[in-house]
N, C-alpha and C positions, 0 to 999 in steps of 0.2 A: 545242292539245293534239296537234297532228300529231307532234311528237316522241314520244309515247307508243308510237304506232303503230310508227314508224320504229325505234325502239330494240328492240322487241319483234321485228319483223321481221328485224333484221340480227342478232339472237341466234340467231332459229331459222335463218338462211341458214347458220350453221356447223354444224348438224346433218344427220344423213341423212334421207333422204325419209320413213321409216318414224316417225322420231322427231316429224319436224316434224309429221307428219299426228296424231300421238297428242297434242302438246302443243297444236295448235290445237284439237283436240277438247276438252281439258282446260278451257281457256279458255272455250270455247263453254258447257260444262257449269258452269263458276263463275258465269258472268254468269247464266244461266237460273236456278241455284239462289238467288241473291241478288236477282233482278229488276232486273238492270242492263241499261239499253239497250245498252250499248257498253263497249269496255275504258278509254277516257278518262274516262267518267262514273265506272266503278268505282274508279279511281287516285283521283280527286279526292274521292270520298266517303270512301275509306280514310284517305286523308291528313288529312282534316278532321275525322272522327269518332274515330280511332284504334280501329277496330272490327274489326281483322284477326281477331283470335281468334273471335270471334262468326261472322263472316262465313265463316272457313275451316271452323267447326263446321258451319254449314250446308251448305258443299258437301259435306263427307264424308257427313253424314246423306242428302243428295241422291243422292250415288254408291250408298249401301247401299240406299236405297228402289227404284232402279232394276235391284238384284239383280246388280250389278257383282262381281267377284270379288275377293278381297282384293289379288292381284297388280294387276288393272287398277286398283283404288283407290289402289295405291302408285305406281303409275306416273303416274297423274294429280294425286296428292299433290304429287309431285316435281315436275312440270311447273309447278304454280300457286307452290310456294315460291320456283322460278327466277324466274317473272313478278314475284311480289312484290320479291324480292330486288333486281331489276332497277331498280324505283322506289323504293328505300328505305323500303318498307313492312315492319315487323318484326311478327314473330308469335312467342308464347311457345312454345319448342321442347318444355318439358314438357308443356304442355297439346297440342301437336301430337301428340308420341308416344303420349299415353294415348287420344287420338280416333282415331289411324289402325290400321284393324285390321292384326293381323299376318299376314303371307304366309304360307299353311300349305303348308311342304314335305313332301310324301309320300316315306315312305322306299320304296325301289324294292328288294325283296328278290328274288333270282335264283334260281331250283332249281339244285341242284348235279347235275352229272352223274354216272352210275355210274363211269366211269373215274376222275373226280377224288377220288369217295368211296372207291375202293379203293386211293387212293395216301393218303389220309389215316387210314383204320382202322388200318394198323400202326403208325402213331406214337402210337397212344393206349393206356392201360392198359386190362386186359381188361374190368373192369367198364364204364368208360365207352365202350371200343369196342363192346360188346354194346348198350348203350344208344343210341349213334348209330346202329346198325345198324338197331335194333329202330325207331326214328323212321322212316328211309327205308322200310323194308319194309312198315310198317303205316299211315303217316300219322297217327299219334298226336302230340297236342301233348306238349312236354317235361314238362309236369308231371303230366299223366295216366300217363305211362311211370312216372314217379319214384313214382306210389302203387301200381304194380301189385304185388301180392303172389303168391307160387306157387300160391296156391289159384285165383287167375283165370287161369291157365293150362290148356289141355287140349291138352297136345302129342301124344296119343294119337288125337286126332281126325282125320277126314279132309275138309277140310285141317286143319292144327293152328291153334289159334286161341287168343284171349284176350277176357276180357270187361273192357272199359273204361267207366269213369265219367267222363263228360263234364266237362270243366274249367267250360264255362260253363251248360249247361242240367242238368247232374247226372242224366242220363239214362244209362241203360246201354246199351252197343252192343257187338256182336261186331266183332272185327277178325280177318282171317287172317294166319297166317304162312308164309312162304316154307319150303321143306322145307331149304333149306341152314343158314337161320337156326335153324329149329326143332330141327335136329341139334345145333348149338351150345349153344342153351339146354337141352337134354336134359343136356349134359354139364356146364353151369354149375350147374345146381339140383340136380344128385345130391347125394342125403345131406342136402338141407335141409327144413325143416319147411315145411308148407303155409301158415303164417302169415308166415314169412319174406319180405323183400322181394326181388322178382328182382334188381333193380339197387340193389346196397348199397355202402357206402363199405368202407374198409378196417378199419372197427372191427369190422365184423361184419354178418351177413344182418339183424340188427335193426334196422340202421339205413340208412334209404333215402338215396341218392345226392343230394348236393346238386346242384340244376339249375345253380346259377352255377358251380359247380367244374368241370361238364361243360361249361358254355360257355366257360370259361376254356380249359380243355384242347383243346377243338374249334378256336378261334381259334389257340392255339398249333400246332396240328397243321395247320391250314389255311395258317399263314404258311409253314412248314418245307416243305409239299407243293407249294403251288400259288402262294402268294403272297397277301397281304391287299389287297384293293382297296376303295376307296370307293364307296358306291352313288352314282347321278347327282344325289340330294339333297343329300349330303355330312353327312348326319345320322347314318351308321352305314356298316358294312362291307357289302358286296355279297352276303356270303354268312353266313348265322347258322344256328343248330338249327332255325328255323324253315323255311328253305330246304328241309330234308329233307322236311317236309310238303308243300313246292311241288313238290318232285321227285316224290313219290308221285303226286300229282295230274296232274303233266305227262305222266310215263310212262303212265299208264292212259287218259289222254285221248287221247294220241298214237296208243295200240294201239286206239284204238276202243270203250271200255268206256263203257257207258251212263250218262248224266251223273247221273242220280238215284241209281245204285248208288254211283257215286263220292263224290256229297255224303253219302250214309248210311253209307259206311265212314269218312267224315271226320268224322263227328259233326256236321255243318252242319244247321241247321234247314232243311228243304226247302218250307217255306211250305203252299202250297195243296196241294201234291202229297201231304203228309203225311195229310190229311182223305181223300183218294181212294184213295189206293195208297201202302203201305209194304211192300216186298220182305219176304218172310220171309226167317230165316236160311240156310236150306237153298237159297232161290233166288239169295241173295248168293253163297253157297258155290260154286254151279253156275256161276254168271257169273265169278267170282273165279278159279276153275281154269283157265278160258280165257286167262288172261292173267297166271298165275303166273310164266311164264318169264319175262317182263319185269322181274320184281322180284327174280329171283335174282342175287345179286352173285357166287356163287362166290368169295367173299372169301379161304376158306383154300387152295382150288385155285389162284386167282390170285398169293396169297403164295408158294405153293412155286414156280409158274413164274417168279415175279420172282427168287425166290433162287437159282434154277438158272440165270436169266439172267446175273445179277451173277457168279456162280461162272465162267460160261464166258467174261464179259469179262474177269475177274481172270486166268484162264487164257490167254487170248489174249496179254493185256500180258507175263504171266510168260514165254510161248514167245517172243515178239518179242525180250525181253532176252536170252534164253538164245541165241538164234540169232546176236544181236548179238556176243556173248562168243565164242560158238564162232567165228564168222567172224575175229574179232581174233586170237584164240588160234591158229586154224589158219595164218594169215599169219607169226606168229611162229615157229610150229615148223617151216614151210617155210624159214625163213630160218635157223634152228638146224641144219637138215639139210643145209644147203649149206657150214655153215662148217667141215667137215674133222672136227677132234678131237672135236667135240660130236655128230657124226653118229649113232653108234650108242647113245648115250644118250636122244638124240631119238626114235629109232626105236622104242626100248623105251618110252618115255613115250608116244608116239603108239598105240603097241599097247595098252597100257594103258588110255590114254584111251577107245578105241574099245570095249574090253572093258568098262569100266565104264558107257558110255553105253548099250551094248546091253543089260547086265544090268539097269540101272534102267528102262530102256524095256519090258523084259519084265515087270516089277513093276508098272508102271503100267498099268491096263486102258484100253480105248478109251471107257468111259462115266464114267470117275472118275481124277481126278489129285488127290493128296495133297499138301499144302504141304511136309509133313515130307520128301517123297520129293525135290521141287523144292530144298529148303534143301539136302539131301544132294548133290543134283547140284551145285549152286554150290559147295560146299565141296571136292568131288572134283576139279572142274574148277580150282578156285583153287589147290588144293594141288600139282597137276601141272604148273600154269602157272607157279608160283612155283619149283618144283625147275629147270625147264628154263631160266628166266631166271637163276636162281642158277649152274647150271651153264655 
């Protein structure tokens, strides 16, 4: 039976050191699980009795009893399948799949940064935009926010707040609303009934937003703003609506808020601490005020700044185009001035061009440039240029 050992050793020689160690451990565990003294005895018994399915089942049970993780069991199972295949010992693949525990892949959602969120929000419709903003600013779960009615808001309190019913424990808790979001919510609910939903669909305030629709809109905005990326487990996207809840927690943790306060705001069961100490609403409000600035998005201000920046960039591009045109036209004008018969007409055209430029420049203030003025300038320059070329 020396060939048994040699074949296995030759197989392991083609593998990395780490894989060799894992496969050797797997064989030792297989022998221990079935009370085999050595590998040659195991191969002889399996070939003679055709009991590979039973022995493999014993092996997997042995691994589970030792508390190995599904990933480790899968690794050792692969090792032993390779071992048995080398010696023409077959096992039922259907039974094997049924007996082998599935590896649990944990989805790794990541918090979304404030900067990324301010890029995403302008790409969403008003109701969904407010909904997503609310999730970030309060740490609520999506289904909790979807059930929120106007009567649950107290935007005149200091600080503004909302009463949320926990999706998991059905306990009610108070969450606080940053002043920028509170201002946007005041405008949003104006003229609506206390029984209306805060976040409603296009049919009217009697109908709550569908969280699945919000999720789709959020993913679409993500794709356009920063791109979609799979999480390390490859089970889903790196960012989702639940990332906003993680963002809320991360922002407050980083800022130094008390951990019990954060868990209470999130609606988590605080375990033993709940029986000994539960902070009052006013205590939480006082603590929350210290960190409110960290939750401010100033979304509307940022949107205006972004709009102005876009206008400036567009203006710079237009000015660059105009300057290139003027330089080209100036070259042709100089050439026309030197041609003798067209000299007087070119001079008059040049003077007219200068007067038009001065007039348009006076109408355009230093803080604003209208596209119509630029279009007028282009038409004027083009007309003069055409006449000179024709003459």
